C-alpha positions as CSV (number, residue, x, y, z in Angstrom):
1,M,95.1,93.9,20.9
2,M,97.4,94.7,23.9
3,K,98.1,97.9,25.5
4,K,101.9,98.6,26.0
5,T,102.2,101.5,27.7
6,I,106.7,102.2,28.1
7,Q,107.3,104.1,30.8
8,K,111.1,103.7,30.5
9,V,113.0,104.1,26.9
10,G,115.9,101.6,26.4
11,N,118.5,101.6,24.2
12,G,116.6,100.5,21.0
13,V,118.5,98.0,20.6
14,K,115.8,95.3,20.3
15,P,116.6,91.2,21.1
16,P,116.1,88.9,17.4
17,L,113.8,86.3,17.9
18,G,115.3,83.0,18.9
19,S,117.6,84.8,22.1
20,L,117.6,83.9,25.8
21,V,115.7,87.2,26.9
22,S,115.7,88.6,31.3
23,V,112.7,90.6,32.5
24,H,110.9,91.0,35.7
25,Y,108.4,91.6,35.9
26,T,104.7,91.5,37.5
27,G,101.8,90.2,36.9
28,T,98.0,92.1,38.4
29,F,94.6,91.7,37.0
30,P,93.1,94.4,36.4
31,D,91.9,96.0,40.1
32,G,95.7,96.0,41.4
33,R,95.7,92.4,43.1
34,Q,99.1,91.4,42.3
35,F,99.5,86.9,41.3
36,D,103.0,86.4,40.8
37,S,106.1,87.8,40.4
38,S,110.0,87.6,39.7
39,H,110.5,90.4,42.3
40,V,109.2,88.5,45.2
41,R,112.1,85.3,43.6
42,M,114.4,87.8,43.6
43,E,115.6,86.0,40.6
44,K,115.2,87.2,36.8
45,F,112.9,85.1,34.8
46,K,114.5,84.2,31.4
47,F,112.7,82.6,28.1
48,R,113.7,81.6,24.4
49,L,112.1,84.5,22.9
50,G,109.8,83.7,20.3
51,A,109.6,79.4,20.9
52,G,106.1,79.3,22.9
53,Q,107.3,79.0,26.0
54,V,105.5,81.9,27.4
55,I,101.8,83.3,26.8
56,K,101.4,85.0,23.4
57,G,100.8,88.3,24.7
58,W,104.3,88.1,26.3
59,D,106.3,86.9,23.1
60,Q,104.2,89.9,20.9
61,C,105.5,92.8,23.9
62,V,109.0,91.6,24.4
63,A,109.8,91.2,21.3
64,D,108.6,94.3,20.8
65,M,111.1,96.4,23.3
66,T,115.2,97.5,23.4
67,K,117.4,97.1,26.6
68,G,116.7,98.6,29.5
69,E,113.0,99.2,28.7
70,R,110.5,99.5,31.5
71,C,106.3,98.6,30.3
72,T,103.3,98.2,31.2
73,V,101.2,96.3,29.3
74,V,97.3,94.8,29.6
75,L,96.7,92.0,27.9
76,P,93.2,90.9,26.7
77,P,92.5,86.6,27.6
78,E,93.4,85.3,23.3
79,L,96.8,87.1,24.6
80,A,96.6,86.1,28.0
81,Y,95.2,82.3,29.7
82,G,92.4,82.6,28.0
83,A,89.5,80.2,29.0
84,R,91.5,77.5,30.1
85,G,93.0,80.1,32.7
86,A,95.8,78.6,35.2
87,G,96.5,77.1,37.8
88,G,93.5,78.2,40.0
89,V,95.0,81.3,39.8
90,I,94.1,82.5,36.9
91,P,90.4,82.3,36.1
92,P,89.1,81.3,32.7
93,N,88.8,84.5,30.6
94,A,91.0,87.6,32.5
95,T,92.6,90.6,31.0
96,L,96.3,90.5,32.4
97,N,98.1,93.6,33.5
98,F,102.2,93.0,33.3
99,H,104.8,95.2,34.2
100,I,107.7,93.8,32.7
101,E,111.9,95.0,32.5
102,L,114.1,94.3,29.6
103,F,117.2,93.9,31.3
104,D,119.4,91.8,28.0
105,W,119.9,88.0,26.5
106,E,121.9,86.0,25.1
107,Q,121.7,84.0,22.0
């Protein structure tokens, strides 16, 4: 089960499934080491909500966010990369933390 903590409350409007959402995020391990960030690339990350383009925990978390919301979410391995890990960066069965801000979306 994911654990979500809201840092900034959004406007109350949630993105519809299938919309192209735009977020900024930073991913860290539980010890605080950063493994990825859209801020470093200075470009928001976009993906189709609910289409399986991202890890399960992201689809679940962002679907529950509202426009302008900023949160931290802790994802257990089964909602992240599971036993396979990812690209030599994420070890197998890793719990991951993400700081996510939802900016907007389009249909």
